[in-house]
Steps between C-alpha positions, in 0.01 A plus 500: 500500500299455190640760256829526324580835661435355846713196416792712383484705816495188717854378430364145470603445139777240471528486122411720205591466134412597144329208326327420176632604162776721641640206701463264197685748275195524278392857576415746227450876510136460609553224758372553853726466800378215722601491867482191717592464861468308827409629845446366849182598684535653851465223758171630643344514152635163400348329805171690474210449257642781282744293297590670172643266235603764245484870435465644150436821307195546282664372186683212666829632364619510858444193720646413840447152647489425874770250595261210560322544167829546320636169645172330423513602134864399478411156637248466217765593245306801381697633200459872576615446858788254441668737264528763776767284660729550202432847356808673362701709751424819313128442565527468875383818670558380861564175680524435874766239583223291655354446149817312393382208709233433236698304245370368172620146571243477784222530243601410142334166418338294231179689565644757259420272211128565553497843657711663227335307215144566629576867541646509153180350355283761674704758304408320177133521585535871580681555172221335300236677710616826348447360152133432580459856623667657198315290247162512679452853634176573692299809407498769766120536486373221725224271369187451704267211583285601201788415263479138623118456466359326198150448358383174341384589153363204310804270454767745600593751771542874472641754739239650731618852406438427133159354580402808696624735230320316224169501688550848642460372852622690803707289741332671797163361390629139503433243767664164562365186668729200551396183310506204743750216424671707226829643624544874427192511284215750548164591356516856366195720542442849363257771587484868593384610841488144635762548762757272339853533641692488170779257421779616731506750790774766541792315337437189705674176401183302458155543343209615716158336522154658487162411644279411202132423491422138413279616216792672321665321205876515441625651175818292492737275692820666625825321586768673716847359432617525861825305446596713205432818694699381803793404276490841326495689835808306618684564175403871503624549854829310440570689173439854635675428829800388290482815290491716811793329666722406209845644454449717191865496394516122531173467312615725215819299478302177462281656236805638316674166449173356370524161670181552706634346817669646803866456418610599852305210652648264244853626574444418869380150401841419350688679782326277753549181295869573451540577866330170589749318274795678657383414849488132410839502328698746705316508837473879499276789386641726239303825543705720267428337169777379262231428241405867496523549119272204426246608764492853363440366149194325637387820663551687170267253323757326280326163536159358427282404798447135392876451441572629849238274657650199324846593620377547854342154490834346405681674784229399748518141394880497530472625858374157609835337417705793640328484835509119517876516463543798730657478847252751640297396804143396435364785708629730776551343841224671699656426840814691395288772341292549817813508716654762268185715522486480879873571543492804276189647667642448852835647400333805345290560814801467731705732282225758476370543851363841410323388180205714391159398632 
């Protein structure tokens, strides 16, 4: 049982709901529908080496957690998992009565101060990461090793490609020999029909060396900026992977409001921080947001990035006092949590003697 279709056919799902923006009340016309659920593995598979912790679709819009992993994440006060215990009734697709034994008071603790705030701050980093990609696009034509090779020319350096062009040298007639004790520096030799290997071979990520007679004299010293090339390759891959996978509608929206940061990520920063504050003050998780209008204004780009970061810092700082004064337990009681997990699993297996294998 490793696919969603097999899971649905098994009858082992004990909870399924609509989550994400539709549960928060923040959905727009282009919002996806996220599905989350909980299932119990068949006994034979659970006790075997084939434990499956979660089952997802390709886009991760649909995720089902095995009971043990679900309880484990709850015990760690994972924000995305805790909220599943209080999704609005209109978002619940199905719920086995056995799931009602998993109550939020078993898990809600002062750990939320850090889990919600830390998750919120990852959203800030993601939001600013978009700014870097918008402002610093990477050309589609990929640079090569040659673009990071330089020739010492009197008191300055020039690009190898410019040096070759100026002197009308063919790169295939070049040969390199490493200079001892000088990192990434090479003697450059030139000559036709001498069997030199050139500078780089078949789009390799490093220069290639040649066998050169001791009587030959170098025409120049070449420096290969290895660190610069490695950094460029990483940036190139990250940028074009992002272009390939980005949500075009979301990207166009971020471009349209002209703030150059991902407003959806920033919206979730404040949703998480507000939820953390509510947990400390009220001892509950409000999934359907009462601050909807404010959050949508953030998503629409009505605020400047730096102003939002400053406001987030104030809220995060205030959380210290709220949680110090809270009656929440320090962390979930793991003895009770383990007993709950065992009881639910045993009850499920007894109730479903003909569970799918």
